[in-house]
Structures are given as C-alpha cells and as structure tokens.
N, C-alpha and C positions, 0 to 999 in steps of 0.2 A: 504494500500500500504506500502511496506517495505521502510524504510528510508535508505538513503545511508550508514549510519553507521551500520545498522543491516545487510545490504546486504554485506558489506565488511567483517563483522565479520564472516559470514557463508561461504563466497566465498572460502576461503582456504580449507574448508572441502569438497567441491564439486568436482566431476570429470566432465570433459566436456561432452557435448552431444555426443553420438556416440555408436558404437557397441563394446562390450567387451566380451571376453571369460571369463565365470564365472561358478561357481558351488555352489550349496546349501551346506552350512557347518553346519547350525543349523536350526531347525524348531520346532514350538510349536503351539498348538491351544490354544488361549487365549480369554478371554471374551472381548467384545467390551466395549468402555468407558461407554456406557449406561447400560451395563449388560444384554441387551436383545438379544444379538447375540454372534457369535463367529468369530474370525479372525484367519486365518492361517498366522502366522508370519514366514517368510522365510528370512534367512540371507544368502546373496550371497557373495562370495569372488572372486574378479577379479583374473584371473590366469596368465595373461601375460601383457607385455607392461609397460608403465610408471606408471600405477596405480595398479600394481601387489600387491596383499594382501590387497587392500582396500576393505571395506565391505559396502554393501548396504542392507537395509532392505525393504522387500516387505510385505505389509499387505493386505491380501485378505479377504473380508467380506463374508466368506463362508456360514454363517447363519446370515441373517439380515432381519429386518422387512420391509426394503425398497427393493422391488423386483428388481429394476434396479441395485442397488448396489450389490445384491447377484448374479444376472445374470452376471454382468461384472466380478465379482470375479471368478465365475465358468468357464466363458469363458477363462479368463487368466490362470487359473489352467489347463484347458484342453490344452491350447497352450503350456504351460510349459511341461506338460506330453508328448505331441507330440514331442516337441523339444528334449526331453530327450530319445525318442524312447520307451515310455511307453504308453500302451493303456489306462491306468488309474492307480490309486493307492488306496490302502486300508489304508496306513500309510504314512505320509509325509516323514518319514525317507527313503523311497524307492527312493526319489529324491536326497538324499545326495551323493555328489561326482561325479555326472554325469555332464560332461562339456556341456554347452549350450552357445549360443550367446545371450546376452541380449542387448536390445536397451535402452540406458539410456537417459533420458531427464532431464530438470530442471523445477521444479514448482516454480513460483515466490512466494515469501513470502507474508504474510499478518499479520496484527496485530503485535503481539510480536514475530512472527516466521519469520525467514529468509528464503531465497531460499533453496530448498532441491532437491536432486536427486530423480527421480522416474523411475521405470522400465516400459517402454512403450510396449515392445514386447519381445517374445522369438522365437528363431530359432534354428534348429539343428546346431551343430558346423560346419559341412561340408555339403554342399548341397548333397542330395542323387544323386548317379551316376545312369544314365539310364542303364537299362539292355542291354547287347550286342545285336546287331541286328542280326537276323538270315541271313545267306547267301542266296541270292536270285538266285545264279547261273548265274546271268547276269554280263556281263563285265562292270566294272566301267570306267568312262572316263579316269582315271589316270592309269589304269592297262595296262601293255604292250600288244601289239597285239599278238594273238596266232601264 
C-alpha cells in the first residue's frame, strides 16, 4: 500500500479520472522487462482543456507468455484502432495524430511506486451520426395538414 507521503509526491503529476481528447504522439515496440515478450509503448498527449499537452503512456503487452495479458492488450489495441477509424494497423505510426477520446483512471500505488494514471478505454472523438432516414411519404404528426 502506498504511504501518504508517496501518494502526495505523485499526486501533482496525475490528471483526474475522466474523458480526455488525446492523440498518439510517439510509439515504439519495446521488449518486456523479462525479455520474453514485446510491448507497444504509446505516448498520448491531451489536446484540450486544463490538462492540454500533458502526456500519458500506455503499454500494451502485444506479445506475452501470459495469454490473458496478451489478449487484453490486443483487445485494447483493437478498441484504439476502432476509435481512430482504422480497421487495423501494420505500423503503430498509423495511429499518430488521430484524435480519440481516452478514459483515464488512477491505479493506486504499491511498494515504492505511487499512484499512476492508466488508460481504461478509447472512443471515437465524436459519436458516429446515424445515416439520414429515408422519407416514408407518410405525414408526420408535426407536418402541416395538406
């Protein structure tokens, strides 16, 4: 459990839980700490509001010996691609600069580590607009009488 002093030391660096307009500004595939897998490291920059220009790092275990960790990472990457309007990517740089909404949470600290921001979800920046409805030829209740 984090001590009050470690929590207060990290608190100024955190952004509050919530939804933020952000974009990927850096990405790299890096080895996991154990060296047995690969992580996709994505750096997001908040684009608007009080926390504009703040950066958050997301690490997705895209190749991992733990099937659950790998599945979760692949699902999150698929959600990010969908939010960015992409069916999939061949290179992480394809995600750079595309605005998306990120849902930010706070993971409580443990041991020597204080609380940290985590990205919980991705959504398109604006909800998709439904296609226009075809005219039915019927009179609507608010239309003037013929």
